[in-house]
C-alpha positions in Angstrom: 18.9 -9.4 5.4 15.6 -7.3 5.2 16.9 -4.1 6.9 18.6 -1.4 5.0 21.6 -1.8 7.9 23.1 1.1 5.4 20.5 3.9 6.0 21.5 4.5 9.6 20.7 7.9 9.8 16.8 7.4 8.8 16.1 4.7 11.4 14.9 7.1 14.2 12.3 7.8 11.4 11.4 4.0 12.1 11.2 3.5 15.7 7.8 4.5 16.0 5.0 5.3 13.7 4.4 9.0 15.9 8.4 10.0 15.1 7.9 8.0 11.1 4.6 10.8 10.7 6.7 13.4 11.5 8.1 13.5 7.6 4.5 14.9 6.7 2.8 18.3 7.7 0.7 18.6 10.4 -2.8 18.4 9.0 -1.7 14.7 6.8 -0.3 13.6 10.2 -3.5 14.0 11.8 -4.6 11.4 9.3 -2.5 8.7 10.3 -4.2 6.4 12.5 -7.3 5.9 10.2 -5.8 6.2 6.7 -1.9 5.2 6.8 -0.3 2.0 6.9 1.1 1.5 10.6 5.1 0.1 10.5 4.7 -3.3 12.2 2.0 -3.9 9.3 4.1 -2.7 6.5 7.2 -4.5 7.8 4.9 -7.7 8.0 3.2 -7.2 4.6 6.9 -6.0 2.9 8.2 -9.4 4.2 5.5 -11.5 2.8 5.3 -9.6 -0.9 9.5 -9.0 -1.0 9.7 -12.8 -0.3 12.5 -13.1 -3.5 14.4 -10.9 -5.0 13.5 -8.5 -7.6 9.8 -7.9 -6.9 7.9 -5.4 -8.6 5.2 -4.5 -5.4 2.4 -2.5 -6.0 0.5 -0.4 -3.6 -3.2 0.4 -4.8 -4.3 3.6 -3.1 -1.1 4.9 -1.7 -2.2 8.0 0.0 1.1 10.1 1.0 3.1 6.8 0.9 3.9 5.1 3.5 3.5 2.0 3.1 5.7 2.1 0.2 8.4 4.0 2.1 8.7 1.5 5.0 8.1 -1.7 2.7 11.3 -0.3 0.5 13.6 0.5 3.9 12.4 -2.6 5.4 12.7 -5.3 2.4 15.4 -2.9 0.4 15.8 -6.3 -2.4 12.3 -5.2 -3.9 10.9 -2.3 -5.8 7.7 -0.4 -4.7 5.3 1.3 -6.3 2.6 3.4 -5.4 -0.2 4.7 -7.3 -2.7 7.4 -6.2 -5.4 9.8 -7.3 -4.6 12.8 -5.3 -1.9 14.8 -6.3 -1.5 16.6 -2.9 -0.7 13.1 -1.7 1.8 12.4 -4.1 3.6 14.9 -3.3 4.0 14.4 -0.1 4.8 11.1 -0.4 7.8 12.0 -3.0 9.1 15.1 -0.3 9.3 12.4 2.1 10.8 9.7 -0.1 13.7 12.6 -0.8 14.2 12.8 2.9 14.8 9.3 3.4 16.8 9.0 -0.1 15.5 5.7 -0.5 16.2 4.6 -4.6 13.9 1.6 -4.5 10.6 3.1 -4.2 8.4 5.3 -7.1 5.1 6.6 -6.9 2.3 7.5 -9.8 -0.2 9.9 -9.8 -3.2 8.6 -11.2 -6.3 6.5 -11.1 -5.0 2.6 -10.7 -7.3 1.6 -13.9 -4.9 3.4 -15.6 -2.6 1.0 -14.9 -1.8 -2.2 -16.7 -1.2 -4.5 -13.0 0.8 -7.2 -15.3 4.1 -5.0 -14.9 3.9 -5.9 -11.4 4.0 -9.2 -9.7 2.6 -8.7 -6.3 0.3 -6.2 -4.5 -0.9 -4.5 -1.1 -4.4 -3.0 -0.5 -5.3 -1.3 2.8 -9.4 -1.1 1.3 -8.3 2.0 -0.6 -12.2 2.2 -1.9 -13.8 2.1 1.5 -14.7 5.8 1.4 -16.7 5.4 -1.2 -19.6 3.9 1.1 -21.8 6.4 3.0 -20.9 7.0 6.6 -16.9 6.4 6.6 -14.0 8.6 7.4 -12.8 10.7 4.0 -9.4 11.7 3.5 -11.0 14.4 2.1 -14.1 16.3 0.5 -12.3 16.7 -3.3 -12.9 13.5 -5.1 -16.2 12.2 -5.9 -17.4 9.2 -3.8 -20.0 6.6 -4.3 -21.6 2.9 -3.6 -21.3 2.9 -7.2 -17.8 4.0 -7.8 -16.8 1.3 -4.7 -18.8 -1.0 -6.6 -16.6 -0.5 -9.8 -13.4 -0.3 -8.5 -14.0 -3.5 -6.7 -14.9 -5.8 -9.6 -12.2 -4.1 -11.8 -9.7 -4.7 -9.3 -11.1 -8.5 -9.2 -11.1 -8.8 -12.8 -7.4 -7.5 -13.2 -6.1 -9.9 -9.9 -8.2 -12.3 -11.8 -5.6 -12.4 -14.8 -2.4 -12.3 -12.6 -0.4 -15.8 -12.7 -0.6 -18.6 -10.3 1.8 -17.4 -7.4 1.2 -14.3 -7.0 0.8 -12.7 -3.4 -1.9 -10.1 -2.4 -1.9 -8.8 1.6 -4.8 -6.7 2.5 -5.2 -4.7 5.5 -9.3 -3.8 6.7 -10.4 -5.7 3.4 -13.9 -6.6 3.2 -12.6 -9.0 0.4 -15.2 -7.5 -2.7 -11.9 -7.6 -4.4 -10.3 -11.1 -3.8 -10.7 -13.3 -6.7 -11.9 -17.6 -5.6 -8.6 -18.6 -6.5 -6.7 -16.6 -4.1 -6.1 -18.7 -1.0 -5.4 -17.4 2.8 -1.7 -18.3 3.8 -1.0 -16.2 6.6 -3.0 -13.6 8.7 -2.1 -11.7 11.6 -3.3 -9.1 14.0 -6.9 -10.3 14.5 -7.3 -11.9 11.1 -7.1 -7.9 10.0 -4.1 -8.3 7.7 -4.3 -11.4 5.4 -1.3 -12.7 2.6 -3.0 -14.6 -0.1 -1.3 -16.2 -3.1 -3.2 -17.2 -6.2 -3.1 -21.0 -6.8 
């Protein structure tokens, strides 16, 4: 059974995206439609990524933690980690996590390039580099954006994923797929191909 039925008091937050987003302050809620993973996506992705017990799953660019928190609820047999470079967003994620009381989720303040991805089994990626491109919606204006950074991050993630062992799973949402190595094969897709499931061969 995936859904954590022992946490009945928190079920109300998972009845809709609008209800879940009440965990955050109003300015954060206004960003939800564009920048935070919808619950139905998190549910599907978590079932794919947490197909085996005890998996360590990393969300690259976790924002306010919506994917990690909802995935941790839907798949309590795995531990979800989120890495985010904006400290205020990590603070919001941790506060929401405290309200929900989930034990299988952790947040890391930092750039994903500072992590050793070999410490994780599988990955979720909601195109967190995309805001570096000109003309895209930004979460805020407090960090540097550039096409060079977009390319650098994609190349870095590509090389890191390339070094992962066969069987590594990756779920992408709204990805341009620049970060996906050729030995990752699509094994499923949903939501008009916006959500894709990959396995390294």
